SENUPA-759671 format. One line per 10 residues: number of its first residue (from 1); their letters; for each residue x negated, y, z of C-alpha. Coordinates in pm, whole numbers. Each point is the difference from the previous one (the first is absolute). Example, Ala and Ser with C-alpha at 12.3 -4.5 7.8 and 13.67 -1.06 7.14 Angstrom:
! residues 2
1 = AS = -1230/-450/780 ~ -137/344/-66 .
END
This chain:
! residues 265
1 = MEQPLYQVDA = 335/2702/1141 ~ 297/-218/-93 ~ -98/-277/-240 ~ 254/-227/-180 ~ -35/-371/68 ~ 191/-299/-134 ~ -2/-365/103 ~ 87/-250/-270 ~ 42/-377/8 ~ -176/-119/-317 .
11 = FADEIFQGNP = 74/-329/-175 ~ 339/-1/172 ~ 366/35/-92 ~ 106/83/357 ~ -164/178/291 ~ -193/-213/251 ~ -132/-212/-287 ~ -314/21/-211 ~ -298/212/100 ~ 52/342/164 .
21 = AAVCPLDEWL = -216/288/-121 ~ -12/364/100 ~ -12/250/-285 ~ -128/352/57 ~ 24/242/-300 ~ -252/284/22 ~ -34/333/-178 ~ -377/-22/48 ~ -237/-237/173 ~ -41/13/375 .
31 = DNMVLQQIAM = -328/-84/171 ~ -80/-372/-11 ~ 4/-20/379 ~ 354/138/5 ~ 112/-250/-265 ~ -145/-280/212 ~ 166/131/315 ~ 339/12/-174 ~ -44/-360/-114 ~ -105/-104/350 .
41 = ENNLSETAFF = 305/171/147 ~ 232/-169/-251 ~ -157/-337/91 ~ 118/-171/-319 ~ -218/-213/-224 ~ -34/298/-237 ~ 85/366/-21 ~ -9/145/-353 ~ -90/362/-73 ~ 33/161/-341 .
51 = VKQEPGKYHL = -54/340/-160 ~ 161/94/-332 ~ -241/73/-285 ~ 255/58/-277 ~ 344/-142/-86 ~ -15/-378/29 ~ -360/-4/125 ~ -110/-14/366 ~ -315/-55/202 ~ 81/-283/244 .
61 = RWFTPVKEVA = -186/-127/308 ~ 83/-261/265 ~ -104/-36/365 ~ 48/-285/245 ~ 6/94/370 ~ -381/-34/4 ~ -141/86/-346 ~ 64/99/-361 ~ 51/-281/-253 ~ -88/-18/-369 .
71 = ICGHATLASA = 330/-146/-118 ~ 347/-70/141 ~ 302/-132/-185 ~ 296/39/232 ~ -82/361/94 ~ -38/83/-371 ~ 345/-144/-60 ~ 131/200/297 ~ -158/320/-134 ~ 169/-43/-338 .
81 = HVLYEFLGED = 330/-64/177 ~ -30/328/195 ~ -92/195/-314 ~ 291/-136/-202 ~ 262/5/276 ~ -84/318/192 ~ -251/223/-179 ~ 157/35/-343 ~ -254/-194/-204 ~ 156/-79/-339 .
91 = SDEIDFHTMS = -296/-135/-200 ~ 55/-340/-156 ~ -322/-116/165 ~ -207/136/288 ~ -380/-3/-19 ~ -171/-24/338 ~ -369/89/-14 ~ -175/-199/271 ~ -332/-145/115 ~ 92/-307/-209 .
101 = GVLKVRRGGL = 76/188/-320 ~ 339/94/-141 ~ 292/-199/143 ~ 330/34/-184 ~ 355/-41/132 ~ 329/18/-188 ~ 360/-83/74 ~ 130/-334/-121 ~ 2/-369/75 ~ 86/-64/364 .
111 = GYIMDFPVDK = -11/374/69 ~ -354/113/-84 ~ -281/-143/-212 ~ -360/64/103 ~ -280/-27/-256 ~ -330/-84/173 ~ -345/-113/-121 ~ -59/-373/22 ~ -238/-137/263 ~ -255/-242/-147 .
121 = LQKVSRNEIL = -77/-313/198 ~ -310/-212/43 ~ 9/-340/167 ~ -235/-11/296 ~ -100/-220/289 ~ 60/190/323 ~ 26/-274/259 ~ 37/249/287 ~ 349/105/-107 ~ 168/-341/37 .
131 = PILHVNHGDI = -80/-38/374 ~ 122/356/55 ~ 332/-102/-157 ~ -4/-332/189 ~ 41/-202/-320 ~ -219/-281/-135 ~ 27/54/-373 ~ 76/275/-248 ~ -130/147/-324 ~ -174/331/64 .
141 = YMGKSDILVV = -38/294/-238 ~ -149/346/34 ~ 170/301/-152 ~ -127/356/0 ~ 66/49/371 ~ 207/-295/126 ~ -50/-373/51 ~ 269/-218/-158 ~ 60/-343/156 ~ 227/-244/-184 .
151 = LDSEEQVQAL = 165/-271/211 ~ 213/-297/-105 ~ 340/85/145 ~ 232/274/122 ~ 13/-174/338 ~ -375/43/45 ~ 22/371/-72 ~ 294/44/235 ~ -181/-182/283 ~ -323/206/-15 .
161 = NPDFQKMATL = -130/138/329 ~ -329/173/-90 ~ -274/114/234 ~ 35/373/-67 ~ -300/98/210 ~ -232/-212/-215 ~ 179/96/-321 ~ -62/368/73 ~ -376/-61/-19 ~ 12/-121/-362 .
171 = PVRGVIVTAP = -144/246/-257 ~ 330/28/-189 ~ 315/213/6 ~ 219/-299/86 ~ 99/-361/-52 ~ 289/-108/-225 ~ 133/-354/42 ~ 233/-145/-262 ~ 164/-326/-108 ~ 275/-125/-233 .
181 = GKECDFVSRC = 346/105/117 ~ 309/-213/44 ~ 254/252/-126 ~ -240/230/-187 ~ -319/-43/-197 ~ -238/83/282 ~ -6/119/361 ~ -261/185/200 ~ -108/159/325 ~ -250/287/18 .
191 = FYPSFGINED = -235/92/286 ~ -200/323/46 ~ -129/10/360 ~ -306/213/-88 ~ 244/273/-107 ~ 206/-24/316 ~ 271/-220/-156 ~ -9/-363/108 ~ 278/-94/-243 ~ 156/222/-263 .
201 = PVTGSAHRTM = 373/-63/-64 ~ 16/27/-382 ~ -321/89/-180 ~ 41/135/-352 ~ -371/38/-70 ~ -71/-363/96 ~ 219/-112/-289 ~ -240/150/-252 ~ -242/-263/135 ~ 247/-289/6 .
211 = IPYWTERLGK = 183/64/-330 ~ -297/-87/-228 ~ -59/-323/193 ~ 361/-119/-5 ~ 60/109/-360 ~ -286/-220/-115 ~ 87/-290/229 ~ 372/-9/-76 ~ -19/112/-363 ~ 279/252/52 .
221 = SKLSARQLSR = 9/363/-102 ~ 253/108/265 ~ -18/-115/361 ~ 207/28/316 ~ -178/39/333 ~ 87/12/368 ~ -213/117/290 ~ 60/-211/310 ~ -43/264/266 ~ 269/70/258 .
231 = RHGIISCSLD = 136/274/-228 ~ 38/-197/-322 ~ -34/164/-337 ~ 89/-116/-352 ~ -222/105/-290 ~ 29/-60/-373 ~ -328/24/-185 ~ -168/-57/-334 ~ -338/31/-171 ~ -56/236/-293 .
241 = KDRVLIEGNA = -361/-38/-120 ~ -210/184/261 ~ 300/143/186 ~ 254/-155/236 ~ 364/107/21 ~ 144/-24/351 ~ 374/54/43 ~ 192/76/319 ~ 263/221/154 ~ -26/254/281 .
251 = VTYMKGSIML = 243/152/251 ~ -29/308/219 ~ -5/-59/373 ~ -81/350/126 ~ -21/356/-129 ~ -135/267/231 ~ -297/220/80 ~ -303/6/224 ~ -131/304/186 ~ -367/67/-66 .
261 = PEVAV = -192/254/207 ~ -121/295/-204 ~ -359/-94/79 ~ 53/-323/-199 ~ 92/182/-320 .
END
């Protein structure tokens, strides 16, 4: 069976920037093992799969090369880009029904605006995380599934060299490290070794954790952010009560198809 597949650079204005995601539109769901095998073969941080429910509404799932995840920002952005640019979607706003509730995406701002639920933080004392990051001091918070570590400077974030083997043993999805930015409001790096991704290039979902923190700390309603991975990404974001608005662009890198054996269908 020939199955359409797209690869999109999310949070980017040009190819080879931002965070690449594979997007696989489906007429109906394939077996979970097949979905996981496709994601493993793509070997990107996430592959998104969606099935149309009705105009403007889709069931959306995401897989890393090793497991399914509950939420993913950049592959949601990439999915909306494919729907608007290639699949004839003309709704003002797309509703993606996911494991994390309804995620909304519309055109506007820097290209697309994602509407995600806010992640609530609680300050904690997790002394084991600082040695794993090889830093001596940082404020530590726990979100729904990620640890947030706040450092003093952009230079500290840029210089991080974590112990990924030890980090993968933590009972969390991943570790987000952030600090004030020099040319933007805040910077970050995001690590998910337990999901097969030591460092994610530009992590949309992590910003729903960071936005509430930086909004309160800086007293600003609209923020600019930069992720300091090798493939940089620029994100504009804001807080709207219990929702975060995350803005970014996306560009198509590849449009093609994969050949699935009939036994996989």
